[in-house]
N, C-alpha and C positions, 0 to 999 in steps of 0.2 A: 463847527469846528472839527479838524480830524480827529481820532484815537489817537493819541501819543504813539501807543503801542504795536498799533496796526500799522503807524510810518516805521518802527524797529524794525517789525517784522518783514517790512519789503526793502531791507537790507539786501541786496545780493547774495544769493545762495545760504542766507538765516534760518530758513525754516526748515530746513531738513536739521540741522546744526541743531537747533532747538529742540525737535522732536525727539532725534537720538539721545541729545543730554538727558528731555525728561524722563526716556529708559532706565538710562544708565544711572542715574543717581536714585531712583527710586529705592534700591539696597539701601541707601544712607538710612531710610529711617524705615529698616525692616528689620537687618542684620542684629543689629543689638537687643531688639525688642523680639525679635524671635529668637536669639541667645537665651533670655531670661526665661520665655515660654517653655521652651526645649529641656532647660536645664530644672527649671520649677517642677514640671511634668514629669521628667525621671526622678525627681529628687527631693520634691516638695518642699524645696528651701529657694523663696524668693532672694533673700542672700547670697546664696551661693551663686543664684544663675545672674544677681548683679553682680559679683565680683567676676563671673568669666567676661558678662557686658564689657567692664572696666576695664579687664586687659586688653581686650581687643581695641576698646575706645585710647587708651595709654599707648599702644604701638601705633596707631593710626596715626598720634599726635607725634611722635618721635619720628617716624619716616617721611610724614609729609612734607615738611620743609626742603629735607634730601630730594625727594621725586620733585618738588615744585623748581628746586634747584636744576636737576637734573633735564626736565621740559624745558627753561629756559635756556639751557646750555646746547641741546640736543633735538628738541623738537621734542610736541607733544606725541606725535604716534609714534615715534622710536622707543620712547619710556611708557605707554600706556599699554601697549601690546604683552611684553613680557611680565609689568606689574600682575594685569588681567591673568594672564595665565599661573603665576605661584598665588593668588589669589582662588582661581576654582580649586585647585589643588588640595590646597590646605584648608580649604573649607569642608572640601567633601573629605579630609582627614579629621574635620571637626566632627562632622555628623558622625563616621564612624567613631569615632575616641567615646561621646554619649552614649550613643544608641549601644554600645558593643561592651559596654563598662570596662572602657579601658582604665589607664592611674590615671588621676585628677593633673599628673603634672604633663601626659599628651594632652588631655583636653583644655588644661592651660594655654599648651605651647602652641597648639594648632589655631587656637582662636586670637591669638597673639599675633601671630604668621598673616590668616587672613586679614584682622585687622589693619597690618603693616601694608596691605597691598591691597585693600579697598580702592579701586578705581575712583581718581580724584576729580572726575569729570564735573561736579560742580565749580571748581575751582578753574577748570582747563578754560570753559567756554565763560567766564567773565573776562579771562583774560583775550581769548578771541574776538569779544565785544569789544572791549579797550581797542586792542590790533585794527578792528575796524570802524571805529567811531572815534577815533582819540581826535580831541580838537571839536567833535561835533554837540550840538545843544541836545541829541538825542543818546548822550552816552549815558547819563544818569537815569535817562527813563527805560533805555539796556540791563543795568545795574540793579533797578527796583524790579523790572520785570523779570529777573532771574533770582530774586528773594521772594516774590510771589511764586513764582513755578518751584522750588523752594516749598513754600507752604501748600501747596498744591501735593508736593512727595511727600510732605507731614501729613496731609488730609486722607489718601489713599491708600500710602503706604504700610503704616499700623492699621489700620482697619483692615485692609486684604491677611496681611500676615494675623494678626489674632483671629481672623476667622477661618483662615488655612490653617492654622495651629491649634485650634481647640474644638472644631467642628469635623477636623479629616486627622492624618495621619499627624504624629507630634512634629514630622519633619518638612511636612507639606512648605511651610511658610517660610525656611531656611533655604529649601531647594528652589523655590519658585523666585526667590532673590538671587541667587546664584545664577540660573537662569537669564533674568533682566541685566545683572551685571554683565554677563557676558554679550547677549544679544545687542544692548544699548552699547556697552565699549567699543567692540567692533565695529557701529553702524557710527560711534561719533569717530573714530580713528578714520574712518572712508572719506570723512569731509575735509579734504586735502585743501578746495580752493577757501576754506576760511585759518586754515591751522598761519599762527604767525611764523617768521623763519626765526630761527635759532637765534641766539643772539651770544653764541660763545666768545668770541672777539670784547664785545660789550661787555658782558659778564666778567670777565677776568678780571677787568679794573675798577670792576663795581664793587665795593664793600656788603656786608648781609644787611639785607633789608631790616633786619632787628636792629640795627646800628640806631634805626629813629628811635628817638624817645618817643614820639607820639604811636608807632605800631607798638609800642610796647605797652601803653597804657590801652591800646586796643584789644591786646592778646590777653590783658587779665579782662576786658569788659566782655570779650567774646567766651572766654572761658567760664564768665559767670552767667552768660546767658545759656548758656549749652548745660550748666549745671541746673537750671532752671527746668532745661526741656528734659533732661537726663531723669531727676525727680519726678517729674509729671507724669514722664511714660513710664514708670514703675511703681509710682503711689496709686495713679489712676485706674492701675489694670489691679494693683491688690486693693484697693476702694470697692470695684466691681464686685471683688470675688468676696469680701468682706459682708457686703449687703445682699449676697446672695443673686447678683445680679452679672456675673462674669459674662456674656455675649455684649454687654453693655459696654466691655472696657475697651472696645474700638471706635463705640460712639463719642465715647467721652475723649478720647484722645483725636479724634478727628474735630469734634468740638473746639479743640483748642488750637488748631489750625484753619479752621474755619474762618473766625472771629480774627486771626493773626493774616489769612491771606485776603479777607475784605479791606482791613486796614491799609495792608500792603498795595493794593489796588488804587485806594484814595490816594495814599502816599505818596506813588509815583506820579503824581498826576497834578498837584498841587504847585503852583507856583510860589514856592517857599521863600520870605524877606528873611526872618530869623537864621542864623549864622546856624551850620550844619553841626557844630560841636553842643550847641548851646540846646537844640532840639535831642540830641542824643541823650541829654542831661534828661531831659521832661521826660523823654517817654520812660526812661529807666525808673525814673519817680514814680509813674504811671503803674508801669510794671509791678512795682512793689504792692504798691497800693492794691491793686486789682487781684493780684496773688493771695492776698493776706487774708482773706474769706474763706479760702477752699479750707482752712485749717479746723472749720468751724461746721461744717456742711455735712449731713448724715442720711440725706435722702440721692440717690442715683437723680432721678428725675429735677433733683433741685440744684445738683453738681453740675448737669449740662449746662446749662446759659452761664453759672459763674465761669466756668471755665470756657467757655466761648468770650466773655467780658477779660478773660486774665490775657487769652492769645490777642486780643487787639493792641496791645504793646509790643508784640513781640515782632512782626515783620519790619516795623519803623525801626524799630533798634540795630535788626539785621542791615536794614540797606543803610542805614547811618553809619554804620562800622564798617561795612566793606568798601562804603563811596569814600568815605575819609582815607581808607588803607590806600584806596587807585591816588589818593594825591598827594600821600606824604612821603611816598617812596621814589626813586628815579624810576625812569621806565623798562630799565633790562631785569630790575626785580620788581616785577610788579604779579609774577606768577607768583617768589616766591612769599608775597607779601602776602595775597591772597589764601597761598597753601598755611600762612602762621597763620590767619585768622580760623580757616576751615581747623587746621590742630587744634587751636585753641577750644573752638566747640566740642572736638570731639572729647579732648579732654575734659571739658566740663561736664558732659555727657557721663563719661567715665566719672568724675567724682559723683555725680547725682545717683547714678545707679547705685553704687556703691553703699555711699552713706544712708539714702532714702531704704534701699533691700535691706540693712542691717535694722534699720527703724521701724520699718514693716514688720519684721521679724519677732520687734519687743516688743514695741509700743502699736503699731497697727500704721494704716495707711495717712488718716489727718494728720498723725503727730510728723512724720516723716515729710507734710508736704509743706513744714515751716523751712525745710531746706531751702525750697523755693524764693519764699520771700527773700530769707536771711541772702542769699546769692545776690538777688535783683536790688537790695537795698546795697550791697559791697559793691556791684556795679555801678549804681549811681554816684555813690562817695568819692571811687575812685574818676570819674568823670569829671565829677565836680573840682577834685582838688589837680586833676589834670589839662584842663581849658588853655593854659599856655601851649603846652606840648602839641595842643590836640589846633591850634590854629594853624591854618592852610599856607603856607611859604609863598613870598612873593610872587617867585617863577612860576605858580601854578593859580595867579590871580585871574587868569581869565577862565580857567576849570572851574574853582572856586564858584565863579559867578554864576553857574549853572545849577550849581547845588544849593543855592541861596535863596 
């Protein structure tokens, strides 16, 4: 039987698009952690580093839906290029603000502007897959593959930024992230043959994607998953430093993503019979249970396998959230819906980074990991209570059959 992922990649013009998007989205897993490492290196405070990263994530959350709507109405390339320009300028300003000891106001302003303009390549490529494969049995596999690629990004990005920031110049990680964002976004924008046509006319008569009650539930769930990820990024780095193994911080974060990536690969090829909304509830309960032991581990080499296990539930949760989002909104609002999910993830990362950073400073890394377990439990409860609104409408019955 042919590999379903290879079948997806054989879609005309897909491979260059995927490679460009992979480069362009690497900064998603590098910028926040790079900010924390740089600020902590300069000031000695993980709390301040987490707060700066949180501001960037919040502005990503606020600007994301607006950028998504502009992309729907005017085309991805016309929106992506100016957004990239602002990101590079503001990101460079942030580096100078931190290194030259400018006022904290300028540090937060430049971090916030850079966060608002972080190129949304991850959301845009999902829209392109929906455009290329709408109605095809390969679309759920393509969306699953994108979640797997996201996990690869979270394997390589944190390791790369941690190594660069802790063994070289403190700014090396962020500079590399800015270069990757520039190169990847330009290459992605050049893929004109996969870009959907703007839907300006259709969009004017379509209400906001967030009018969907199901998408509101998914927004909360995605924010909780983001909180898990933000908490783990900060807490695992702090844990490695507490036990005298700071170079292992990248390995710990990569372990989380490895577990998630492996499960995501398997998730995308299984012919599921259980309804998607039920699967989402199940994997969130699993995430709650698997994250709880992290609060008790005191040795770095014991932490690694437990982190890998905790990661097993992350990718299936993300795959389920993005697939449901595609099914629950009108076609003209798909970019906006995916952007709302990305926005929620970014907002959750901000919350997780801010709260866990403060707890690390006061009570230590293991105590901060409790934020991840509580966030996962909250997401499971929300999905359990929201099963009715997560039911796929009748008009999408054929598409729902592909993910059941």
